[in-house]
MIBA-58543 format. One record per residue (C-alpha): x negated, y negated, z negated. Coordinates in steps of 0.02 Angstrom, whole numbers, padded with zeros to 5 digits, always signed. Example, Ala and Ser with C-alpha at 12.3 -4.5 7.8 and 13.67 -1.06 7.14 Angstrom:
2
-00615+00225-00390-00684+00053-00357
! end
This chain:
975
+00000+00000+00000-00141-00119-00047-00231-00069+00115-00084-00125+00219-00084-00295+00134-00273-00305+00156-00254-00276+00342-00135-00421+00350-00253-00525+00246-00399-00489+00365-00295-00536+00517-00259-00705+00436-00432-00775+00480-00403-00777+00667-00230-00845+00639-00278-01005+00549-00426-01046+00661-00310-01073+00807-00162-01187+00828-00044-01071+00735+00123-01150+00783+00191-01118+00956+00253-01267+01054+00441-01289+01043+00561-01366+01168+00709-01393+01053+00826-01457+01188+00799-01305+01297+00816-01187+01149+00980-01269+01101+01047-01249+01277+00997-01066+01280+01092-01036+01118+01256-01107+01182+01397-00986+01214+01426-00945+01396+01587-01013+01466+01692-00873+01538+01866-00889+01612+01982-00767+01526+02154-00713+01583+02245-00666+01422+02397-00601+01513+02506-00511+01388+02371-00512+01255+02371-00692+01195+02309-00695+01013+02458-00799+00955+02585-00682+01032+02678-00570+00907+02602-00399+00889+02695-00254+00967+02682-00096+00863+02719+00075+00933+02795+00177+00793+02794+00364+00812+02914+00468+00709+02913+00658+00695+03065+00753+00634+03050+00933+00577+03188+01045+00641+03164+01187+00519+03063+01253+00376+02977+01381+00485+02884+01361+00646+02807+01207+00720+02948+01148+00830+02967+00960+00818+03029+00813+00917+02938+00648+00931+03018+00481+00969+02931+00315+01000+03005+00145+00971+02939-00027+01014+02963-00176+00902+02921-00356+00941+02920-00407+00758+02765-00420+00652+02737-00267+00544+02631-00269+00389+02493-00139+00412+02488-00108+00224+02674-00070+00224+02649+00048+00370+02515+00143+00278+02624+00161+00124+02778+00202+00229+02874+00061+00147+02842+00112-00033+02710+00054-00153+02610+00174-00264+02707+00128-00421+02871+00169-00334+02800+00337-00279+02745+00369-00459+02916+00323-00526+02997+00440-00402+02911+00586-00487+03005+00550-00649+03159+00645-00704+03281+00621-00558+03434+00641-00670+03373+00506-00789+03329+00390-00646+03495+00418-00558+03601+00383-00711+03506+00250-00808+03441+00143-00666+03600+00145-00562+03705+00102-00712+03592-00043-00760+03592-00110-00581+03781-00103-00573+03803-00194-00737+03678-00327-00687+03769-00351-00523+03936-00367-00611+03865-00496-00731+03788-00597-00590+03957-00609-00505+04037-00686-00660+03976-00865-00639+03857-00951-00521+03684-01019-00553+03759-01194-00567+03836-01144-00734+03722-01186-00879+03713-01028-00987+03731-01025-01176+03552-00963-01193+03488-01131-01129+03580-01222-01269+03528-01105-01408+03356-01179-01444+03420-01357-01443+03556-01318-01571+03435-01228-01687+03315-01376-01678+03448-01510-01701+03553-01441-01843+03436-01411-01987+03442-01429-02175+03328-01442-02325+03458-01370-02443+03450-01193-02511+03553-01062-02420+03626-00896-02475+03679-00733-02395+03816-00631-02480+03827-00455-02408+03943-00313-02457+03862-00166-02370+03958-00023-02453+03886+00137-02524+03756+00241-02438+03851+00403-02438+03886+00501-02283+03758+00421-02173+03732+00574-02067+03829+00731-02029+03751+00899-02001+03777+00970-01827+03874+01118-01893+04006+01021-01990+04186+01031-01934+04265+00892-01834+04397+00860-01968+04263+00835-02100+04170+00713-01988+04329+00613-01962+04364+00614-02150+04188+00552-02186+04202+00411-02059+04368+00356-02133+04292+00354-02307+04151+00247-02243+04272+00126-02163+04368+00111-02326+04204+00074-02410+04162-00069-02292+04239-00202-02402+04231-00117-02571+04047-00073-02587+03904-00149-02682+03875-00335-02674+03706-00399-02617+03676-00585-02632+03519-00676-02578+03505-00848-02656+03393-01000-02639+03338-00962-02463+03253-01093-02358+03311-01117-02180+03165-01014-02114+03197-00876-02242+03380-00873-02190+03334-00860-02007+03211-00720-02040+03340-00624-02141+03469-00637-02003+03341-00576-01877+03303-00430-01991+03488-00387-01994+03491-00393-01804+03347-00269-01800+03432-00161-01933+03585-00155-01821+03479-00090-01675+03391+00036-01785+03554+00102-01858+03627+00120-01685+03473+00210-01620+03482+00334-01766+03667+00369-01728+03728+00278-01885+03869+00189-01795+03969+00153-01952+03820+00070-02034+03798-00036-01878+03980-00090-01890+03957-00133-02073+03814-00249-02031+03915-00337-01896+04067-00358-02010+03966-00429-02154+03872-00547-02040+04036-00607-01964+04099-00649-02139+03956-00772-02157+04040-00880-02025+04178-00922-02148+04051-01001-02266+04029-01190-02246+03943-01228-02412+03795-01305-02316+03896-01382-02179+03754-01469-02086+03679-01298-02048+03839-01219-01982+03803-01239-01793+03634-01154-01814+03712-01018-01920+03840-00989-01783+03700-00966-01655+03608-00840-01765+03761-00737-01811+03831-00730-01634+03663-00659-01577+03703-00509-01685+03880-00499-01617+03813-00504-01438+03693-00363-01478+03833-00258-01551+03950-00289-01404+03815-00239-01281+03773-00079-01377+03956-00024-01384+03986-00060-01200+03830+00033-01144+03873+00180-01256+04045+00199-01178+03979+00168-01003+03849+00306-01024+03989+00428-01067+04063+00395-00894+03902+00443-00806+03847+00621-00783+03713+00706-00679+03825+00713-00527+03906+00543-00516+03919+00372-00596+04048+00235-00604+04062+00125-00449+04023-00060-00453+04203-00113-00482+04269+00036-00575+04450+00054-00626+04516+00130-00788+04575+00281-00687+04394+00327-00649+04345+00327-00833+04336+00498-00914+04453+00536-01059+04316+00555-01187+04253+00380-01148+04429+00308-01163+04453+00400-01327+04289+00330-01396+04336+00155-01337+04506+00164-01422+04421+00227-01579+04313+00070-01584+04462-00044-01565+04553+00052-01703+04403+00029-01817+04404-00158-01782+04591-00168-01813+04564-00094-01987+04458-00242-02040+04560-00339-02168+04488-00514-02156+04536-00622-02008+04368-00699-01962+04264-00538-01952+04409-00448-01865+04419-00587-01735+04232-00598-01703+04202-00410-01691+04348-00384-01572+04290-00531-01466+04115-00454-01461+04181-00292-01385+04313-00378-01276+04227-00316-01118+04263-00136-01168+04446-00164-01122+04392-00131-00943+04383+00054-00986+04564+00059-01046+04671-00052-00937+04660-00171-00791+04756-00302-00888+04676-00268-01056+04564-00422-01056+04699-00539-00992+04816-00474-01129+04688-00484-01270+04627-00661-01236+04792-00748-01276+04813-00641-01433+04638-00684-01493+04671-00867-01455+04826-00859-01564+04729-00773-01703+04616-00926-01718+04767-01029-01772+04757-00937-01937+04585-01009-01976+04610-01157-02092+04441-01242-02081+04438-01345-01918+04249-01329-01899+04255-01139-01917+04403-01132-01798+04323-01236-01660+04168-01125-01660+04277-00971-01653+04360-01047-01499+04189-01083-01426+04138-00901-01449+04298-00838-01370+04272-00954-01221+04094-00892-01205+04148-00711-01203+04292-00753-01088+04177-00836-00961+04067-00681-00961+04205-00552-00935+04345-00649-00849+04291-00822-00788+04443-00833-00676+04563-00839-00824+04557-01029-00840+04726-01039-00927+04657-00962-01085+04514-01087-01086+04635-01232-01072+04744-01158-01209+04597-01152-01329+04556-01334-01298+04735-01394-01312+04758-01296-01474+04604-01384-01540+04680-01553-01495+04840-01510-01588+04743-01468-01746+04617-01608-01730+04707-01713-01861+04652-01585-01992+04481-01668-01987+04553-01817-02079+04650-01709-02203+04615-01703-02390+04535-01530-02386+04400-01580-02262+04374-01751-02341+04352-01676-02514+04227-01551-02445+04126-01691-02366+04125-01788-02529+04060-01637-02624+03921-01609-02496+03884-01796-02478+03911-01793-02290+03970-01947-02196+04109-01929-02069+04001-01980-01919+03874-01845-01963+04014-01720-01989+04092-01756-01820+03927-01723-01730+03937-01544-01796+04082-01517-01677+03987-01570-01523+03905-01404-01473+04071-01311-01486+04177-01441-01398+04045-01470-01265+04042-01284-01228+04230-01267-01219+04241-01415-01101+04096-01350-00997+04191-01188-00971+04351-01282-00928+04266-01404-00809+04164-01274-00717+04208-01294-00533+04366-01383-00586+04455-01510-00477+04433-01695-00512+04614-01708-00562+04573-01610-00721+04461-01752-00778+04606-01872-00759+04714-01758-00867+04579-01749-01000+04561-01937-01002+04748-01956-01028+04747-01834-01173+04603-01930-01252+04705-02090-01238+04852-02007-01323+04739-01963-01468+04689-02145-01483+04532-02128-01377+04449-02014-01501+04263-02042-01482+04212-01862-01516+04323-01795-01378+04277-01934-01259+04093-01896-01284+04120-01712-01249+04221-01749-01092+04080-01857-01024+03955-01721-01065+04053-01581-00984+04118-01645-00818+04017-01675-00662+03916-01835-00660+03995-01887-00495+04169-01884-00573+04113-01985-00724+04016-02113-00621+04164-02147-00509+04268-02193-00664+04132-02286-00758+04235-02443-00790+04381-02338-00853+04267-02250-00976+04194-02415-01034+04370-02477-01069+04408-02320-01170+04244-02335-01265+04286-02513-01315+04451-02455-01391+04372-02313-01491+04362-02322-01679+04182-02366-01727+04189-02283-01898+04216-02104-01842+04093-02083-01700+03965-02219-01656+03999-02308-01492+03815-02309-01445+03821-02119-01429+03964-02139-01305+03864-02263-01203+03718-02143-01212+03823-02004-01138+03889-02121-01004+03711-02174-00963+03659-01993-00940+03790-01973-00806+03744-02135-00719+03564-02078-00711+03623-01929-00608+03758-02010-00500+03788-02185-00434+03941-02286-00487+04033-02398-00363+03913-02533-00302+04027-02675-00353+04034-02615-00534+03849-02586-00565+03802-02754-00639+03958-02763-00747+03925-02587-00811+03748-02636-00863+03807-02795-00948+03945-02706-01045+03829-02568-01101+03686-02680-01150+03800-02793-01252+03829-02645-01366+03652-02575-01360+03564-02739-01401+03671-02763-01558+03615-02599-01635+03519-02631-01795+03443-02459-01816+03284-02444-01709+03314-02259-01683+03493-02284-01625+03436-02425-01513+03293-02335-01429+03394-02176-01402+03516-02277-01296+03389-02393-01215+03288-02244-01155+03438-02182-01056+03492-02348-00983+03317-02398-00926+03332-02268-00788+03499-02340-00732+03420-02513-00727+03268-02455-00627+03379-02356-00510+03494-02498-00458+03412-02665-00498+03257-02768-00464+03102-02804-00568+03191-02954-00647+03320-02845-00735+03191-02713-00779+03078-02845-00855+03224-02909-00959+03260-02734-01024+03076-02707-01068+03072-02873-01161+03226-02822-01261+03146-02656-01307+02989-02745-01368+03097-02864-01469+03188-02723-01559+03043-02603-01584+02903-02722-01639+02972-02777-01811+02908-02667-01953+02811-02567-01822+02968-02468-01780+02884-02410-01620+02777-02289-01721+02930-02179-01748+02986-02187-01566+02835-02140-01462+02925-02000-01365+03065-02119-01312+02942-02257-01267+02842-02133-01163+03002-02082-01076+03037-02264-01033+02865-02286-00956+02887-02125-00856+03053-02184-00787+02987-02356-00740+02839-02287-00642+02953-02157-00562+03054-02293-00476+02918-02426-00451+02789-02355-00330+02726-02527-00280+02600-02559-00417+02581-02741-00368+02764-02762-00415+02746-02651-00569+02601-02748-00643+02681-02913-00600+02813-02872-00731+02775-02994-00870+02820-02871-01007+02743-02711-00938+02570-02729-01017+02642-02795-01182+02752-02641-01180+02596-02533-01166+02524-02621-01318+02657-02539-01426+02568-02373-01405+02451-02394-01553+02417-02211-01583+02266-02165-01477+02323-01992-01421+02491-02060-01363+02413-02212-01280+02294-02100-01182+02438-01989-01124+02532-02142-01062+02378-02204-00970+02356-02034-00889+02537-02039-00834+02510-02210-00753+02352-02156-00664+02431-01996-00598+02573-02100-00525+02450-02223-00447+02346-02086-00366+02503-02000-00301+02593-02152-00230+02456-02276-00183+02428-02230-00001+02316-02375+00053+02157-02445-00028+02187-02603-00127+02092-02756-00184+02239-02839-00272+02165-02920-00427+02325-02890-00526+02317-02704-00493+02129-02693-00520+02129-02785-00685+02276-02686-00752+02209-02516-00700+02033-02556-00760+02112-02588-00930+02208-02423-00918+02052-02325-00865+01949-02409-01000+02075-02349-01128+02057-02170-01066+01867-02182-01062+01853-02252-01238+01952-02105-01307+01808-01987-01267+01704-01935-01417+01597-01791-01475+01751-01684-01510+01831-01709-01340+01849-01545-01243+01760-01527-01076+01925-01496-00986+01993-01659-01054+01837-01751-00998+01853-01678-00824+02035-01731-00813+02000-01909-00869+01852-01923-00751+01958-01858-00607+02091-01990-00638+01964-02131-00651+01876-02071-00493+02042-02066-00403+02065-02249-00446+01888-02297-00393+01912-02215-00223+02066-02322-00191+01974-02488-00217+01912-02573-00060+01864-02754-00026+01847-02724+00161+01691-02809+00230+01661-02906+00071+01521-02786+00023+01450-02896-00114+01618-02900-00203+01630-02712-00185+01459-02688-00262+01503-02808-00404+01657-02703-00440+01551-02545-00448+01428-02630-00566+01571-02679-00680+01643-02502-00672+01473-02429-00719+01468-02533-00876+01646-02482-00923+01637-02294-00890+01459-02250-00941+01512-02103-01053+01590-01999-00914+01455-01923-00805+01569-01874-00659+01621-02056-00645+01439-02113-00636+01406-01982-00502+01557-02046-00405+01493-02225-00420+01322-02176-00354+01400-02089-00204+01513-02239-00174+01367-02361-00177+01268-02251-00057+01417-02248+00058+01430-02436+00042+01250-02454+00097+01283-02347+00250+01440-02445+00294+01339-02605+00282+01212-02532+00403+01349-02486+00527+01439-02652+00518+01280-02756+00524+01200-02651+00662+01083-02762+00761+01093-02901+00631+00943-02873+00518+00959-03029+00414+00869-03050+00251+01037-03057+00164+01086-02886+00231+00919-02811+00184+00931-02885+00010+01105-02813-00012+01048-02639+00040+00903-02651-00083+01028-02700-00217+01129-02542-00179+00971-02438-00186+00923-02519-00352+01096-02480-00422+01071-02296-00386+00890-02292-00448+00942-02370-00613+01098-02262-00638+01032-02089-00596+00919-02071-00751+01072-02095-00865+01144-01928-00806+01121-01776-00916+01138-01641-00783+00965-01614-00710+01029-01546-00545+01145-01695-00527+00993-01806-00547+00889-01704-00423+01023-01701-00289+01064-01885-00311+00880-01935-00302+00869-01838-00139+01031-01907-00069+00991-02086-00120+00818-02068-00044+00897-02012+00120+01012-02164+00115+00865-02279+00082+00769-02199+00225+00918-02222+00342+00919-02407+00298+00731-02424+00333+00692-02450+00147+00536-02342+00154+00457-02391-00011+00623-02366-00102+00643-02196-00019+00469-02146-00076+00516-02199-00253+00670-02086-00251+00571-01938-00183+00431-01962-00310+00559-01969-00450+00635-01806-00388+00463-01722-00380+00420-01777-00556+00587-01708-00618+00564-01531-00549+00453-01472-00695+00594-01517-00815+00716-01393-00736+00761-01266-00872+00754-01079-00841+00942-01062-00872+01089-01180-00855+01267-01176-00919+01396-01140-00783+01578-01124-00837+01524-01079-01013+01400-00946-00960+01211-00958-00952+01144-00927-00776+00970-00926-00702+00927-01094-00624+00809-01029-00490+00944-01005-00359+00997-01187-00376+00816-01246-00378+00778-01146-00221+00925-01225-00131+00872-01400-00184+00690-01376-00132+00739-01311+00039+00846-01466+00067+00705-01575+00002+00575-01502+00121+00696-01524+00267+00705-01708+00225+00516-01726+00208+00495-01681+00393+00551-01856+00444+00475-01953+00299+00324-02048+00364+00162-02040+00266+00117-02190+00161-00036-02275+00234-00123-02278+00065-00074-02105+00003-00153-01987+00129-00084-01852+00244+00074-01762+00184+00058-01835+00010+00240-01798-00036+00231-01619+00029+00069-01588-00066+00140-01666-00224+00294-01556-00217+00190-01400-00183+00082-01438-00334+00236-01449-00443+00302-01285-00371+00133-01203-00403+00133-01256-00586+00316-01213-00618+00345-01056-00721+00444-00939-00611+00528-00777-00661+00406-00631-00663+00521-00515-00568+00575-00644-00440+00518-00695-00266+00592-00869-00254+00420-00952-00258+00364-00853-00106+00527-00891-00016+00494-01075-00043+00317-01056+00026+00389-00970+00179+00507-01115+00207+00360-01236+00190+00272-01138+00328+00424-01173+00436+00409-01357+00391+00225-01363+00437+00263-01279+00602+00393-01413+00639+00269-01549+00589+00144-01482+00716+00261-01516+00863+00235-01663+00976+00415-01717+00949+00513-01674+00792+00680-01589+00801+00771-01735+00719+00736-01917+00672+00809-02063+00579+00855-02212+00686+00722-02348+00681+00609-02247+00566+00444-02188+00641+00405-02014+00578+00234-01930+00578+00252-01868+00757+00249-02050+00811+00123-02109+00682-00007-01974+00716+00037-01933+00898-00032-01757+00888-00196-01812+00805-00316-01666+00781-00354-01717+00602-00170-01712+00558-00152-01541+00640-00305-01480+00548-00228-01533+00383-00065-01442+00421-00163-01287+00474-00265-01292+00314-00109-01309+00208-00027-01169+00305-00179-01057+00276-00166-01084+00089+00020-01043+00085+00006-00885+00189-00139-00826+00083-00031-00841-00072+00113-00753+00014+00002-00607+00064-00073-00600-00110+00103-00586-00181+00142-00446-00057-00013-00355-00116+00043-00369-00297+00210-00287-00253+00128-00120-00215+00200-00034-00367+00341+00091-00349+00470-00017-00436+00436-00167-00322+00420-00082-00152+00593-00136-00098+00553-00319-00134+00389-00298-00039+00483-00231+00111+00606-00374+00113+00473-00509+00096+00362-00429+00230+00505-00426+00353+00548-00606+00306+00370-00664+00343+00370-00564+00504+00525-00656+00562+00445-00822+00515+00291-00784+00621+00403-00723+00761+00502-00885+00761+00363-01010+00731+00195-00929+00772+00101-00918+00936+00092-00730+00958-00019-00741+01111-00160-00743+00985-00216-00563+00960-00254-00577+00775-00089-00663+00738-00005-00530+00843-00091-00397+00739-00035-00483+00579+00145-00474+00638+00126-00289+00679+00050-00253+00508+00194-00343+00422+00320-00244+00525+00239-00080+00475+00227-00135+00294+00413-00174+00291+00456+00002+00351+00319+00101+00268+00418+00166+00118+00591+00172+00197+00665+00021+00112+00692-00082+00270+00870-00101+00330+00880+00002+00489+01017-00106+00565+00915-00263+00541+00755-00189+00612+00848-00120+00763+00931-00288+00798+00764-00378+00774+00680-00266+00900+00822-00290+01023+00804-00478+01002+00617-00470+01039+00648-00370+01197+00781-00493+01253+00669-00643+01222+00527-00562+01320+00627-00592+01479+00592-00778+01464+00434-00825+01559+00355-00919+01414+00383-00769+01298+00329-00630+01414+00196-00577+01288+00340-00515+01178+00345-00361+01292+00178-00300+01226+00229-00344+01049+00389-00242+01062+00289-00093+01121+00183-00101+00964+00331-00108+00843+00388+00068+00802+00554+00108+00717+00525+00228+00575+00663+00347+00522+00703+00375+00339+00730+00561+00363
! end
């Protein structure tokens, strides 16, 4: 192995004594590399034409023999090749197909049918109860202690042995039912709201566990006792949330019962159709269903009997076609027996919810529930309710808001896809009740926004006549405003509507009440009016929220106002001309909130500002906004947050343009540098922007080389030279030194370019062995290699300094590379040396492959001077000697593969850049070829293609000597 490297080393002497680089005609080489133009007739095979796939299908005619018939079909549609391979099924489906076919046929088909039936109940435009659940739980809370009083009965007879008689099983079940309301008492006292919620969730899980272990009576006990809790209003503020938690258990129970009965109708041979009829239900399922209804009927107390029967209402489908339509009116009438109006209205809400799930077409029952509620509404002002409120220290306005979720739901069910005439009827009924504010609020919340907006003035008249003591008028205007944000009122009424609403809103003394309404009506103002009205509204908000620093408790609402304003005002010149916009921003005193608002503004600007701007109003305002974001950065700020802030600031900087006023543009960048010095990506963006500015100046002032222009370009260069050292990322500094040097060179600033390149060279020794990339430590050599290759490519056109000697920058960089500590098991240093050999070959040409306009490179300065060529040859000799020495050191078994790759790499370099008419250089190439293949590590495909290339090039007259070379390059087999 060492002998092979020595042979190459000996051949080096003849190589360096001659002009080692072959003469290159770059123009002719480029022409020879161009693709040949060939006229092609695509015919029926145009690449954009849809693919036609011939599908062959084979059908077996019998189990025995090989007789088959084949049919072919042609399709003009695009077929997915992956789907074709899998024959339309994915691997998971194939795996699932191997499961128990009986289980798959019964369980999956039943679930699909039920899901389909449920999806047909109401459309996607109907807001489901599940979307309201979280809001109710968050809104209706309490700090008072809660209690749970359960009567779970005795624990006898939980399970029956398989061999027991049927009559004994029935007797045991009846005893358990009798024990439902006469068992042991279990009372949990002094529970916090979270404890109460956790306990109810535990009961829900206990219900599922009891059902899974075939303890159906225990499951029923749990449901009954939980239903009883809905009659308890001792902590009345928590009742809506209690209703949500308990009805979750009822829903679980109803689903379990229905699925149990449905499974009894499905056997291994068939299952119920999508729209089954009671006639298709087996007798055992009907008997079980009747048994459940009989159990429910035996419950003594009204409230649990009502809720449990409502929970299993859907099971009537197994018994009779008219079962549901007959039960709904009866259950509606049962609610009349509930004395507490709050408990009764939530019972009606639950019945309407179940009714919408199982029979949404039965609108009459929905209306009946609402009208029954209206008839009993006067109970709210009765002595019983009033005494209860006094005991619990609850004001009537707070009490009335407890009704909102239930009434809103009932009205939502009634108004779903209802005609507009129904709204008129509801408005008339509200008037008959003296324009009750609670009902009016629910009506506005339930019906379509278009219907409400069209009658805005009518609703305002009704709101004015409402009694202020029961339900605050500002909540009514808030509900009206929500509708007007979604639909437009008649154009002639818009200003009057705003005036009437704002008369009420601006008189509100409570900052929280005020801001909750103002937040809604700001959108209406932005939607229909000019900046004058919006500015007036903003001024009013500042006036109400500034005293006693009330804004500190209303940051979410104030953020919402800002979001709505910038949603409708995309012209930022108009936005920032609002006198009260920036004072409004000053209310955001909490830094985290202020930064979020600033981010919101910048995101809107980047999204909607389509043209560059130099408007001083916009620039001053957004500089203030960006400065706020920048100043929030500290040692604890996450890197992701820094990147986001820098991205927003950079987006702003890219949209600033002063046209041909380059000095003003540079002054802006200087100011930005002083303001955003803590965000490195912003500094990098500024450096790139200033470099681009220098190039634009060169283009615009082409042919006009005034002292003023030159001074400006030098100012741009100085900006970059001063800014780059402040960066922490060493590769950012290296690349920017190189890029800025290239810009300086393009602007004929030779001394400044040399300064950039020298700074880059002096920085290379500081490159660490590893760098952090996305939180992981990686070797830096790959990045350094890429940078150095780019650097050497630039140095080809950099003219030598008259006082520094030949190739002083190249020599300086090579010295740094020589002293740098490279990885022991790496070859990057040798790869760099190989690239430098390419550079020296290019420097030996009479005319370089590329130039910079109006910059005289070394090909012009030296004009092929023999001393210059001797220096390049000498430097090349040194580099190749080190490369061959490295190849010699790779003679160990564990490094033979690396030796092979590097030898082939050097061979290709000599082939591309060397003059192989020299016998000794030719022999060096042959030795490297043999060395690359000697131990079988060379890639056969690459060597074959390389040899083919040599033979092809030998056909050119100036490369005819490649024929002899190709004959001396054997291909060695690995076998």
